[in-house]
C-alpha positions in Angstrom: 0.0 0.0 0.0 1.3 3.4 -0.9 0.0 6.8 -0.1 -0.4 9.3 -2.9 -0.5 13.1 -2.7 -3.8 14.6 -1.7 -4.9 11.4 -0.1 -5.9 11.3 3.5 -3.3 10.3 6.0 -3.2 6.5 6.9 -4.6 5.7 10.3 -2.4 4.3 13.0 -4.0 0.9 12.5 -3.4 1.0 8.7 0.3 1.9 9.3 0.6 -0.9 11.8 -0.9 -3.4 9.3 1.4 -2.3 6.5 4.5 -2.6 8.7 3.3 -6.0 10.0 2.7 -7.3 6.5 6.2 -6.1 5.4 7.7 -7.7 8.5 6.0 -11.1 7.8 6.6 -11.2 4.1 10.1 -9.8 3.8 12.1 -9.3 7.1 15.2 -8.3 5.2 13.5 -5.5 3.5 11.8 -4.5 6.8 15.2 -4.4 8.5 16.7 -2.5 5.6 14.0 0.2 5.7 13.4 0.5 9.4 16.3 -1.2 11.2 17.9 2.1 12.1 14.9 3.0 14.2 15.1 -0.2 16.3 17.5 -0.7 19.2 20.1 -3.5 19.0 18.1 -5.5 21.6 14.9 -5.2 19.6 16.8 -6.4 16.5 18.2 -9.4 18.3 14.8 -10.2 19.9 12.7 -10.2 16.7 15.1 -11.3 14.0 17.5 -14.2 13.5 20.9 -12.8 14.5 22.7 -15.3 12.2 21.0 -14.1 9.0 23.3 -12.1 6.7 21.1 -9.0 6.7 21.1 -9.0 10.6 24.9 -9.3 10.7 25.2 -6.3 8.3 22.8 -4.2 10.4 24.4 -5.0 13.7 27.9 -4.4 12.4 26.7 -1.1 10.9 25.1 0.0 14.2 28.3 -0.8 16.1 30.4 1.1 13.7 28.0 4.1 13.9 28.1 4.1 17.7 31.9 3.8 17.7 32.2 6.7 15.2 29.8 8.9 17.1 31.6 8.2 20.4 34.9 9.2 18.8 33.5 12.3 17.2 31.9 13.4 20.5 35.3 12.9 22.3 37.1 14.8 19.6 34.6 17.7 19.9 35.2 17.8 23.7 38.9 18.0 23.1 38.5 20.8 20.6 36.3 22.7 23.0 38.9 22.4 25.7 41.6 23.5 23.3 43.6 20.3 23.7 42.9 18.5 20.4 45.4 20.6 18.4 48.0 20.9 21.1 51.5 19.8 20.2 51.4 17.0 22.8 48.1 15.6 21.5 49.1 15.7 17.9 52.4 14.1 18.6 50.7 11.3 20.7 48.1 10.6 17.9 50.6 10.3 15.0 54.3 10.7 16.0 55.8 10.2 12.5 53.4 12.6 10.8 53.9 15.1 13.6 57.7 14.9 13.2 57.5 15.2 9.4 55.1 18.2 9.3 55.6 20.1 12.6 58.4 18.7 14.7 61.1 19.6 12.2 60.2 23.3 12.7 60.1 23.1 16.5 63.6 21.7 16.8 65.3 24.7 15.1 
C-alpha cells in the first residue's frame, strides 16, 4: 500500500498493518528500511541474528556508535583546546607530527 499526494493520512491501524505485513513477508526489506529505528536489543529479539542482513545491520550499528563516540570525544577535546596541542598531535601520530611540525620546532 502506498499513499499518494492529496490522499488522507493513513490511520495508526493502517500503518501498523502495513508494517506488520512487510515484517511477515520480507524481514530483510523491513530491516533495511526500518532497522535504524530499532535498538540492538529489539533487532536481536525479533530477527535471526545469524542471518546475513542482521549481521550487516548489527555491524553497521556498532560502527556508527563507535564513530559517534569518537566524534563526540574529539569535539570535547577541541572545546577544551587540547585537540590541536603539540602534545596531543604528537601522541596521535608521532611520525606525521615529526615530518610536518616537529622539524620546525627543533630549530
